N, C-alpha and C positions, 0 to 999 in steps of 0.2 A: 504494500500500500504506500502511496505517496501523497503529498499535499495537493490541494487544488492548484491549478496553474496560475491563479491570480494571487497566491500567497508567495511572498518573496522568499528566496532561499538565502542561506548564509554560506559564505566561502570558508568560514572557520579560521580566517587569518586576520590579523590586525593591519597588515600592509601588503604590498606587492613584492617585498624583498624575499628572494628565495630562502634566505636564512632567517627570515623574520619570525616573530612569535605567533604561535597558534593559540587559539582560545582553549582554555582548559575545560570548558563546558561543552565543547562541540559534539562529543560522542553521546551526550544525553539531550541533544537538541534536535527536534524534528526538522527544523529548517536546514541544518547542516546535513543531516542524514538523507533528506530528500535530494539535496544537491549531489551528494557523493554516491548514494546507493539506490534510493527508491525510484528516482526518475529513470535511471538506466534500466532497472529491472522491469519498470512499467512500459518500456519501449519508447520513452520520450527522447527524441534525438535533437541535438544541437541547441537546446534550451532557448531557441528563438522565441522572444516575447515573454520569457519568464524573468521577472526581476531578481537580481542577485545583489546582495549587499556584503560589504566587508564586515567582519566581526567588530563589535564595540565593547570596550570595557564597561562593566556594570550594565550589561545589555538588559533592556526591558522588553525585548521582542522575542525572547526565547520561548519556544513551545516544547515543554517537557515530553520526552519519549514515553509513549504509553507502554506500560509493563506487559500488556497482553501479547 
């Protein structure tokens, strides 16, 4: 399962630097997991039209991963 296409994804990174810092909450966030795992498994290609944001410290947009 993945998020609806109108819900933004999260890149899980704070910047574009290849050695930059990753968000420590990313593996428990549906926005990141949809970006990295769910969309591909659902057959969504190229992410065209799906908004993606960079991670933010003290993020208020996190969607907790459902335990099911």
